C-alpha positions as CSV (number, residue, x, y, z in Angstrom):
1,M,-23.2,42.7,30.9
2,S,-25.1,41.5,34.0
3,L,-28.9,41.2,34.1
4,L,-28.9,44.1,36.6
5,Q,-26.9,46.3,34.3
6,T,-29.1,45.5,31.4
7,T,-32.3,46.2,33.4
8,A,-30.9,49.5,34.6
9,R,-29.9,50.6,31.1
10,R,-33.3,49.7,29.7
11,T,-35.0,51.5,32.6
12,A,-32.9,54.6,32.0
13,G,-33.8,54.5,28.3
14,L,-37.5,54.2,29.0
15,L,-37.4,57.1,31.5
16,G,-35.5,59.2,29.0
17,R,-38.1,58.5,26.3
18,E,-40.9,59.2,28.7
19,S,-39.2,62.5,29.7
20,R,-38.9,63.6,26.1
21,L,-42.5,62.6,25.5
22,V,-43.6,64.7,28.5
23,R,-41.7,67.7,27.2
24,R,-43.3,67.3,23.7
25,L,-46.8,67.0,25.2
26,R,-46.5,69.7,27.8
27,P,-47.1,72.7,25.5
28,A,-50.3,71.1,24.2
29,Y,-51.5,70.3,27.7
30,E,-50.8,73.9,28.8
31,N,-52.6,75.3,25.8
32,L,-55.6,73.1,26.8
33,L,-55.5,74.3,30.4
34,N,-55.3,77.9,29.1
35,W,-58.3,77.3,26.8
36,Y,-60.2,75.6,29.7
37,G,-59.6,78.7,31.8
38,G,-60.9,81.0,29.1
39,G,-57.5,82.8,29.0
40,K,-58.1,83.9,32.6
41,G,-55.6,81.5,34.1
42,I,-56.1,78.4,36.2
43,P,-56.5,78.1,40.0
44,W,-53.0,77.5,41.5
45,T,-52.1,77.2,45.2
46,I,-49.0,79.0,46.5
47,N,-48.2,78.6,50.2
48,D,-51.8,77.6,51.0
49,V,-53.4,80.5,49.1
50,T,-55.1,80.0,45.7
51,Y,-54.4,82.5,42.9
52,R,-55.0,82.4,39.2
53,V,-51.9,81.8,37.0
54,D,-50.9,81.3,33.4
55,P,-50.7,77.5,33.1
56,H,-47.6,77.9,30.9
57,H,-45.7,79.3,33.9
58,R,-47.2,77.4,36.8
59,Q,-44.0,75.6,37.4
60,R,-42.3,78.9,38.3
61,L,-44.8,79.3,41.1
62,G,-44.3,76.3,43.3
63,P,-46.9,75.3,45.8
64,H,-44.4,75.6,48.7
65,Y,-42.4,78.5,47.2
66,D,-39.7,79.6,49.8
67,A,-42.1,78.4,52.5
68,P,-40.1,79.6,55.5
69,V,-39.8,83.1,53.9
70,A,-43.5,83.2,53.2
71,E,-44.2,82.2,56.8
72,F,-41.9,85.0,58.0
73,L,-43.6,87.6,55.8
74,R,-47.2,86.4,56.3
75,A,-46.8,87.0,60.0
76,R,-45.5,90.5,59.6
77,V,-47.0,92.2,56.5
78,R,-50.0,94.2,57.5
79,P,-53.1,95.4,55.7
80,G,-52.4,98.7,53.9
81,D,-48.6,98.1,53.7
82,L,-46.6,99.4,50.7
83,C,-44.3,96.6,49.4
84,L,-41.5,97.0,46.9
85,D,-40.6,93.8,45.0
86,V,-37.4,94.3,43.2
87,G,-36.7,91.5,40.6
88,A,-40.4,90.5,40.5
89,N,-40.0,88.1,37.6
90,V,-43.5,86.5,36.9
91,G,-44.9,87.6,40.2
92,V,-44.8,84.9,42.8
93,Y,-44.1,87.4,45.6
94,V,-46.2,90.2,43.9
95,L,-49.3,88.0,44.3
96,Q,-48.4,87.1,47.9
97,F,-47.6,90.6,49.0
98,A,-50.9,91.8,47.5
99,H,-52.7,89.0,49.4
100,W,-50.9,89.7,52.7
101,S,-51.5,93.4,52.5
102,R,-55.1,93.2,51.4
103,P,-57.5,94.9,51.2
104,D,-55.8,98.2,50.4
105,G,-52.1,97.5,50.5
106,R,-50.0,98.3,47.4
107,V,-47.1,96.6,45.6
108,V,-44.6,98.2,43.3
109,A,-42.9,95.6,41.2
110,F,-39.6,96.2,39.4
111,E,-39.0,93.9,36.5
112,P,-36.7,94.8,33.5
113,N,-37.1,91.6,31.5
114,P,-39.8,92.1,28.9
115,S,-40.7,88.4,28.7
116,A,-41.1,88.0,32.4
117,R,-42.9,91.3,32.7
118,E,-45.5,90.3,30.2
119,V,-46.3,87.2,32.3
120,L,-46.3,89.3,35.5
121,Q,-48.8,91.7,33.9
122,S,-51.0,88.8,33.0
123,H,-50.9,87.5,36.6
124,V,-51.8,90.9,37.9
125,R,-54.8,91.1,35.6
126,M,-55.9,87.5,36.2
127,N,-56.1,88.3,39.9
128,G,-57.8,91.6,39.6
129,L,-54.9,93.5,41.1
130,Q,-54.5,96.3,38.5
131,E,-55.5,99.0,41.0
132,R,-53.0,97.8,43.7
133,V,-50.0,96.7,41.7
134,E,-47.7,99.0,39.8
135,I,-45.1,97.5,37.4
136,V,-41.9,99.4,36.8
137,P,-40.0,98.3,33.6
138,A,-36.6,98.9,35.1
139,A,-33.7,97.3,36.9
140,V,-32.4,98.6,40.2
141,S,-28.8,99.2,41.2
142,E,-26.5,101.8,42.9
143,T,-26.7,104.3,40.1
144,G,-29.3,105.1,37.5
145,G,-28.9,105.0,33.7
146,E,-28.9,102.1,31.2
147,E,-27.3,98.7,31.3
148,I,-27.3,95.4,29.4
149,L,-29.7,92.8,30.8
150,Y,-28.7,89.2,29.9
151,A,-32.2,87.7,29.7
152,A,-33.5,84.3,28.7
153,A,-37.2,84.2,28.1
154,A,-39.0,84.6,31.4
155,E,-36.2,83.0,33.4
156,G,-35.7,84.4,36.9
157,M,-31.9,84.0,36.4
158,S,-31.7,86.9,34.0
159,R,-29.3,89.5,35.3
160,L,-27.1,92.6,34.7
161,G,-23.3,92.5,34.6
162,Q,-22.8,89.2,32.8
163,P,-24.8,86.2,31.7
164,N,-25.8,83.6,34.3
165,K,-23.7,80.5,33.6
166,A,-26.7,78.3,34.4
167,L,-28.4,79.6,31.3
168,H,-25.6,78.0,29.1
169,G,-25.3,81.0,26.8
170,N,-29.0,81.0,25.9
171,V,-29.4,84.7,26.5
172,N,-30.4,87.9,24.7
173,E,-28.7,91.2,25.4
174,I,-31.3,93.8,26.1
175,T,-30.6,97.5,27.0
176,V,-32.8,98.4,30.0
177,P,-33.3,101.4,32.2
178,V,-31.8,101.3,35.6
179,V,-33.0,103.3,38.7
180,T,-32.0,103.7,42.3
181,L,-34.6,103.1,45.0
182,D,-33.7,106.4,46.6
183,E,-34.4,108.4,43.5
184,Y,-37.5,106.4,42.6
185,C,-39.1,106.7,46.0
186,R,-38.1,110.4,46.2
187,S,-39.6,111.2,42.8
188,N,-42.8,109.2,43.5
189,R,-43.1,110.2,47.2
190,L,-43.1,106.6,48.3
191,E,-42.6,105.5,51.9
192,P,-42.5,101.7,51.6
193,D,-43.1,99.4,54.5
194,W,-41.3,96.4,52.9
195,L,-38.5,95.9,50.5
196,F,-37.9,92.5,48.9
197,L,-34.8,92.1,46.7
198,D,-34.0,89.2,44.4
199,I,-31.7,90.5,41.6
200,E,-29.1,87.9,41.0
201,G,-26.0,89.4,42.6
202,F,-26.9,93.1,42.4
203,E,-28.6,93.1,45.8
204,I,-25.8,95.0,47.6
205,A,-25.6,97.5,44.8
206,A,-29.3,98.1,45.1
207,L,-29.1,98.5,48.9
208,A,-26.3,101.1,48.3
209,G,-28.7,103.0,46.1
210,A,-31.3,102.9,48.8
211,R,-29.1,104.4,51.6
212,E,-31.4,107.4,52.1
213,L,-34.5,105.4,52.2
214,I,-33.2,102.8,54.6
215,K,-31.7,105.3,57.0
216,R,-34.9,107.3,57.1
217,R,-37.1,104.3,57.6
218,R,-34.8,101.8,59.3
219,E,-37.0,101.1,62.3
220,R,-40.1,100.7,60.1
221,L,-38.9,99.2,56.9
222,G,-38.9,95.4,56.5
223,L,-35.9,94.2,54.4
224,V,-35.8,90.7,52.9
225,V,-33.0,90.0,50.4
226,E,-31.9,87.0,48.4
227,M,-28.1,86.9,48.7
228,H,-26.1,85.7,45.7
229,P,-22.5,86.1,46.9
230,N,-21.1,83.7,44.3
231,V,-21.8,86.3,41.6
232,W,-21.2,89.5,43.5
233,D,-18.0,90.1,41.6
234,S,-20.0,90.9,38.4
235,A,-21.6,93.8,40.4
236,K,-18.2,94.9,41.7
237,T,-19.4,93.8,45.2
238,T,-17.1,92.1,47.8
239,R,-17.9,90.6,51.1
240,A,-15.9,93.4,52.8
241,G,-18.0,96.0,50.9
242,A,-21.2,94.2,51.9
243,E,-20.2,94.1,55.5
244,S,-19.2,97.8,55.5
245,L,-22.5,98.8,53.9
246,L,-24.6,96.9,56.4
247,A,-22.6,98.3,59.3
248,E,-23.2,101.8,57.9
249,L,-26.9,101.2,57.7
250,G,-27.1,99.6,61.1
251,L,-28.3,96.2,59.7
252,R,-27.4,92.6,60.4
253,A,-28.3,89.6,58.1
254,V,-30.5,86.9,59.7
255,P,-30.8,83.8,57.6
256,L,-34.3,82.6,56.7
257,T,-33.5,79.6,54.5
258,G,-31.1,77.6,56.7
259,Q,-27.8,78.9,55.5
260,S,-25.0,78.9,58.0
261,D,-23.2,82.0,56.7
262,P,-25.8,84.7,55.6
263,L,-23.2,86.7,53.7
264,G,-21.2,83.7,52.3
265,D,-24.0,81.3,51.3
266,H,-26.7,81.7,48.7
267,G,-30.0,82.2,50.5
268,I,-32.6,84.6,51.7
269,V,-32.0,86.8,54.7
270,H,-33.9,89.3,56.8
271,L,-31.9,92.5,57.3
272,A,-32.8,93.4,60.9
273,A,-32.0,96.7,62.6
274,D,-28.9,96.2,64.6
């Protein structure tokens, strides 16, 4: 074995041991941060704005989280806007929507995963947003009822339909309520200004369940959607079906995260009125 190969192997071993050590020490470090913050979170910057977050979940809220999407929304969300965040997870967009729509804008956050929802509730409380953020413990799809959510702790990759392969089978099956946006908005007399969807392949199904809302408010409703075409089959969605629905609703997908094919590549799009 050459000196170069020996050095590379030793370096890899050291890095592996260091990585394992970091993983072992991280919980203690995060507990110390939590203690230092008095259980009220720590200051954490997301896209140039400082919030308070649970230190155990700070890595889920990157400092430049979806930066081009945040720039797009920051320039358009207005004070007083009502924003629906579907698939809110631990609240990276909930916090930002609340900030962009301040002082009196409202956010309705849909999150069916109990573990993620617990963290989301903490983030809402830590930032004093209880009066402006409503958390709905339900998934969103084309029809209401109940379905199995394949959840893994507070992972954002939890989803309906079938487990996300990236979670390597480390999931719990949880029966969760499912609502449609048309029914929810009708029942609660909501006229949202923004709809943000990130629900791991069920985005087209959720849009189909929001036909009434979108048609009624198409010229005034901002629509931003994370597309997951690689897992559409689990939601019984096809590209042809997605194209047909967007044509019916008079919408076209404009990529926000650099993808060349907004309905074929994973990425975030703005659904603009055609």
